C-alpha positions in Angstrom: 0.0 0.0 0.0 1.1 3.5 -1.0 1.8 5.9 2.0 1.0 9.6 2.3 3.4 11.9 4.1 3.0 15.2 5.2 6.3 17.0 6.0 6.5 20.4 7.7 9.6 22.8 7.3 11.5 23.8 10.6 12.5 27.2 9.2 9.1 28.1 7.8 6.2 29.7 9.7 3.5 29.3 6.9 0.6 27.0 6.9 -0.5 24.5 4.2 -4.3 24.3 4.1 -5.9 21.5 2.3 -9.8 22.3 2.3 -12.6 20.3 1.2 -15.1 21.4 -1.2 -18.1 23.1 -0.3 -20.3 20.4 -2.3 -21.7 17.0 -1.7 -19.4 15.7 -4.3 -16.2 13.5 -4.0 -12.7 14.4 -5.6 -9.8 12.4 -6.1 -6.3 13.7 -6.6 -4.1 10.7 -8.3 -0.6 11.5 -8.6 1.7 10.0 -11.1 3.6 6.9 -10.7 7.0 8.6 -10.8 9.4 10.2 -8.2 10.2 13.7 -8.3 8.7 17.2 -7.4 5.1 18.2 -8.3 5.2 21.9 -7.2 8.6 23.8 -6.7 9.3 26.5 -4.3 9.3 29.2 -7.1 5.9 28.4 -7.7 6.1 26.1 -10.8 4.2 23.0 -11.5 5.9 19.9 -12.9 3.9 16.9 -13.8 6.3 14.3 -15.5 6.1 10.9 -16.5 8.9 8.7 -17.8 9.1 10.4 -21.3 9.4 14.0 -22.1 6.5 14.0 -24.5 4.2 13.2 -21.5 5.6 16.1 -19.2 3.7 19.4 -18.2 5.5 22.2 -17.0 3.8 25.6 -15.7 6.6 28.1 -14.4 6.1 30.6 -11.9 5.8 33.2 -14.7 2.7 31.4 -16.3 4.9 30.0 -19.1 3.5 26.3 -20.2 5.6 23.7 -21.5 4.0 20.6 -23.1 6.8 18.0 -23.3 9.4 20.3 -22.7 10.2 22.9 -20.1 9.4 26.4 -21.4 12.3 29.1 -22.3 12.7 31.9 -20.1 10.3 34.5 -22.0 10.3 38.1 -21.3 7.9 39.1 -18.7 5.8 41.3 -21.1 4.8 38.0 -22.5 3.3 34.5 -21.6 3.7 31.6 -24.0 2.9 28.0 -24.5 5.4 26.0 -26.0 4.5 22.3 -27.4 7.2 19.8 -27.8 10.6 21.1 -29.4 9.5 24.0 -31.2 6.1 25.0 -31.4 4.8 28.4 -29.9 1.8 30.2 -28.9 2.0 33.6 -27.1 0.2 36.5 -25.7 1.0 39.9 -24.2 0.4 40.5 -20.4 -0.8 44.0 -21.3 -1.8 44.5 -24.9 -5.2 42.5 -25.4 -5.0 42.8 -29.1 -1.8 40.6 -29.4 -1.6 36.9 -30.2 1.2 35.0 -31.9 2.2 31.5 -32.8 5.0 29.9 -34.7 8.0 27.6 -34.6 11.4 27.7 -32.9 11.4 31.0 -31.3 11.1 32.7 -28.0 11.2 36.2 -26.6 14.1 36.5 -24.0 14.1 39.2 -21.5 15.3 42.7 -23.0 13.6 42.5 -26.3 13.7 40.7 -29.6 13.7 36.9 -30.5 15.9 34.0 -30.2 16.1 30.5 -31.5 14.8 27.8 -29.3 16.7 25.2 -31.1 19.0 25.1 -34.2 17.0 25.2 -37.1 14.4 27.7 -39.2 12.0 29.9 -37.7 8.6 31.4 -38.4 5.9 33.4 -36.7 2.4 34.5 -37.2 1.2 37.7 -35.4 -2.0 39.4 -35.0 -1.8 42.7 -33.5 -4.2 45.8 -33.6 -6.2 44.2 -36.4 -3.2 43.6 -38.6 -2.0 39.8 -39.5 1.8 39.3 -40.1 3.7 36.4 -41.5 7.5 36.4 -40.6 10.2 34.2 -41.6 14.1 33.5 -40.6 16.8 31.5 -41.9 18.1 28.7 -40.0 20.1 29.5 -37.0 21.7 28.3 -33.6 19.9 27.7 -30.6 20.1 30.7 -28.1 21.3 33.4 -31.0 19.2 36.5 -31.9 16.8 35.9 -34.8 16.4 38.4 -37.5 12.7 38.0 -38.8 11.9 39.1 -42.3 8.4 40.1 -42.6 7.0 37.9 -45.7 3.4 39.2 -45.8 1.2 41.5 -43.9 -2.7 41.7 -44.0 -3.0 45.3 -42.3 -6.3 46.8 -40.6 -7.4 48.5 -43.6 -7.5 45.1 -45.6 -4.4 45.7 -47.6 -2.3 42.7 -48.4 1.4 43.3 -48.7 3.8 40.6 -49.9 7.7 41.1 -49.2 7.1 44.7 -48.2 5.7 46.6 -45.2 5.2 50.0 -47.3 2.5 50.2 -49.7 4.1 52.7 -52.0 1.0 52.6 -54.6 -1.4 52.5 -51.7 -3.3 49.9 -53.6 -5.3 47.0 -52.0 -2.5 44.3 -52.8 1.1 45.2 -53.0 4.2 42.8 -53.8 7.9 43.3 -54.1 10.6 41.2 -55.9 13.2 39.2 -54.1 15.5 42.1 -53.6 13.0 44.8 -52.8 14.0 46.8 -55.9 10.4 46.7 -57.5 7.0 47.0 -56.4 3.9 46.3 -57.9 0.3 47.2 -56.8 -3.1 45.4 -57.8 -6.7 46.5 -57.2 -8.3 49.6 -56.1 -6.4 52.9 -54.9 -8.0 54.9 -52.1 -11.8 55.4 -52.9 -11.0 55.2 -56.7 -13.4 52.9 -58.4 -11.0 51.7 -61.1 -8.8 48.5 -60.8 -5.4 49.2 -61.3 -2.2 47.2 -61.9 0.7 49.5 -61.1 4.5 49.4 -61.1 7.3 50.9 -59.1 6.8 54.1 -60.8 3.2 54.2 -59.8 2.0 54.0 -63.6 0.5 51.2 -65.0 -3.0 50.1 -66.3 -6.5 50.4 -65.0 -9.9 49.1 -65.9 -12.3 52.2 -65.2 -15.6 51.1 -63.6 -18.0 49.7 -66.3 -15.3 49.4 -68.8 -14.5 46.1 -70.7 -10.8 46.7 -71.5 -7.8 48.2 -69.9 -6.8 51.9 -69.9 -3.4 53.5 -69.4 -2.3 56.9 -68.6 -1.5 59.0 -71.7 -1.8 62.4 -70.8 0.9 64.7 -72.6 1.5 66.2 -69.3 3.0 63.1 -67.8 5.5 62.5 -70.6 8.9 64.1 -72.1 8.9 63.9 -75.8 12.3 62.9 -77.1 12.0 62.9 -80.9 9.4 62.0 -83.6 9.1 58.6 -85.2 10.7 58.9 -88.8 11.2 56.6 -91.7 8.1 54.9 -90.5 7.2 53.3 -93.9 10.6 51.8 -94.2 10.7 50.5 -90.8 7.2 49.0 -91.2 8.3 47.3 -94.3 10.5 45.0 -92.3 7.7 43.9 -90.1 6.6 40.2 -91.0 2.9 39.3 -90.5 2.6 35.6 -90.3 0.2 32.8 -89.5 1.8 30.2 -87.1 1.7 28.7 -83.7 3.8 28.4 -80.6 5.8 25.3 -80.4 4.1 24.0 -77.2 0.8 24.6 -79.1 -1.3 21.6 -80.4 -0.6 20.7 -84.3 -4.0 22.2 -85.4 -3.5 25.6 -83.5 -3.2 28.6 -85.7 -2.3 32.2 -84.6 -1.6 35.5 -86.2 1.9 36.7 -85.2 4.4 39.5 -85.2 7.8 38.4 -84.5 9.9 40.3 -82.0 13.2 40.1 -84.0 11.5 42.3 -86.6 10.3 44.9 -84.2 13.7 44.9 -82.5 15.2 46.1 -85.8 12.7 48.5 -86.6 11.5 50.1 -83.1 13.8 48.4 -80.4 12.0 50.6 -77.7 9.1 48.2 -77.7 11.2 45.0 -77.3 12.5 43.4 -74.1 13.8 40.4 -72.7 12.7 37.6 -70.4 15.2 35.3 -69.0 12.7 32.9 -66.9 11.7 30.7 -69.8 13.7 27.6 -69.8 16.7 29.3 -68.7 17.0 31.0 -71.9 16.6 34.5 -72.9 13.6 35.2 -74.9 12.3 38.4 -76.5 9.0 40.3 -75.4 7.1 42.9 -77.0 5.0 45.6 -75.8 2.0 45.2 -78.3 0.1 48.2 -77.0 2.8 50.4 -78.6 3.0 48.8 -82.1 0.3 51.3 -83.2 2.7 54.2 -82.9 4.9 52.7 -85.8 2.0 51.8 -88.0 0.3 55.2 -87.3 3.7 57.1 -88.1 3.7 55.0 -91.3 0.0 55.7 -92.3 0.7 59.5 -91.3 3.6 59.5 -94.1 1.5 58.0 -96.5 -1.3 60.7 -96.0 1.5 63.2 -96.3 2.7 61.4 -99.6 -0.9 61.2 -100.7 -1.5 65.0 -100.1 1.6 65.7 -102.0 0.4 63.8 -105.0 -3.0 65.6 -104.8 -1.5 68.8 -105.0 0.6 68.0 -107.7 -2.4 66.5 -109.7 -4.2 69.9 -108.9 -1.1 71.8 -110.1 -1.1 69.7 -113.6 -4.9 70.0 -113.7 -4.7 74.0 -113.4 -1.9 74.2 -116.0 -4.0 71.8 -118.4 -7.0 74.1 -117.9 -4.9 77.3 -118.5 -3.6 75.8 -121.7 -7.2 75.2 -122.8 -6.6 71.3 -122.7 
């Protein structure tokens, strides 16, 4: 038969009180079949079985560990750690803060540190905003430098790889090195849908429209030079029927060829190195009418000259009585 031992402390003057519940029900406290300390002098609770995965530790700061002893968190936060890396944290003062993630804790003095030697991540809700953070693999105990991968702010703007929405659009995304930003969606209270680049220029679908529009006001542009020799340049442009090499054999498409336009008007041709690790040419198709319009204007000028010459000939013939 197991024994029950109550042991006093000769150096203490406190009283241990075990009170019965004020009910007619019976309660049973069953202790684990393991040796060890259940409640420590510092106020922590440690319920342990033979395997760490079966243990529960509640330290004197209110931090909970399931299967692990919780890290020493800053006093401004309280956390639950599950196993070797899972974390849920809250603030002791800011009711709008809750976060969860993997392999991090907040030591005293601020910032974050790795629990183990591995990658770390953190999802945070604070003042109506949602933030997703990532960190490269690091060493246990070292400071973490989190990178904000995505934010859904309190005004419902979604930011990817950026924390500043330059275009004030509903959705902003930056490239890997942060040098270029694209914005998508409405801007402010405007009713158009925009696709904007880093220079806050781009295209939009006006409310009720069925096609894209782009800014074309002369006041937004610096004119460098007119398009010249348009007829000769346009003669270099092949117009063909073909298909992409990945199309089905029965596919038929009307094509321009970027190489032709690169010779005639290189300003509208760019490069793309993301397709099969090769560099391919791209075209700004919306700018092709510039050369076509310039060639038509040259033809109109030619016709006007011919018309004038015919008028002059007709006048001479009339004067000569012919």
